C-alpha positions in Angstrom: -13.2 10.2 30.8 -11.3 7.6 28.7 -12.0 6.7 25.1 -11.2 3.1 25.8 -14.0 0.8 26.7 -14.2 -3.0 27.1 -15.1 -4.9 23.9 -18.8 -5.7 23.7 -20.6 -8.1 21.4 -20.8 -6.7 17.9 -24.6 -7.4 17.5 -25.4 -3.7 18.0 -22.4 -2.7 15.8 -21.7 -2.5 12.2 -18.3 -4.1 11.3 -16.6 -2.5 8.3 -15.9 -5.4 5.9 -13.6 -7.8 7.8 -11.6 -5.0 9.5 -11.1 -4.3 13.2 -13.3 -1.2 12.7 -16.9 -1.0 13.8 -19.5 1.8 13.9 -21.4 2.0 17.2 -24.0 4.6 17.7 -22.7 6.7 14.7 -19.1 6.6 16.0 -16.2 4.6 14.6 -14.2 2.4 16.9 -11.0 0.5 16.5 -11.5 -2.9 18.2 -9.0 -5.3 19.7 -9.3 -8.2 22.1 -8.2 -5.9 24.9 -10.7 -3.1 24.2 -11.9 -0.4 21.8 -10.5 3.0 21.0 -12.7 5.8 19.7 -11.6 7.1 16.3 -11.8 10.9 16.5 -9.8 12.2 13.5 -12.3 13.7 11.1 -10.2 12.9 8.0 -9.9 9.2 9.1 -13.6 8.9 10.1 -14.6 10.6 6.8 -12.7 8.0 4.8 -14.3 5.2 6.9 -17.8 6.8 6.1 -16.9 6.9 2.4 -15.6 3.3 2.4 -18.7 2.1 4.3 -20.9 3.8 1.7 -19.0 2.2 -1.2 -19.3 -1.2 0.5 -23.1 -0.7 1.0 -23.5 0.3 -2.7 -21.5 -2.7 -3.8 -23.5 -5.1 -1.6 -26.8 -3.6 -3.0 -25.5 -4.0 -6.6 -24.7 -7.7 -5.9 -28.1 -8.2 -4.3 -29.8 -6.6 -7.3 -27.9 -8.9 -9.7 -28.8 -11.9 -7.7 -32.5 -10.9 -7.6 -32.4 -10.4 -11.4 -30.9 -13.9 -11.9 -33.6 -15.4 -9.7 -36.5 -13.8 -11.6 -37.8 -15.6 -14.6 -37.1 -13.7 -17.9 -39.9 -11.5 -19.1 -41.0 -12.1 -22.7 -40.2 -9.3 -25.1 -43.1 -8.5 -27.5 -42.2 -8.8 -31.1 -39.4 -11.3 -30.4 -41.5 -14.4 -30.5 -40.4 -17.2 -32.7 
């Protein structure tokens, strides 16, 4: 059984930033126009997992900042002028 599969639409996949790496069904794949190759090295896939976690945390932090900027400021008691 080969680890190469034809490229499929990424709608069911999670692309890592703008890299040629996607996570499909909990597995990391290196994707090219001619096909996909399963990444099996545990050190490499562990680094991909850590990077994906860091990217998700950064995305959440940005979303939180934008949400705070969109919310009207709350009045602080005792600071009224």
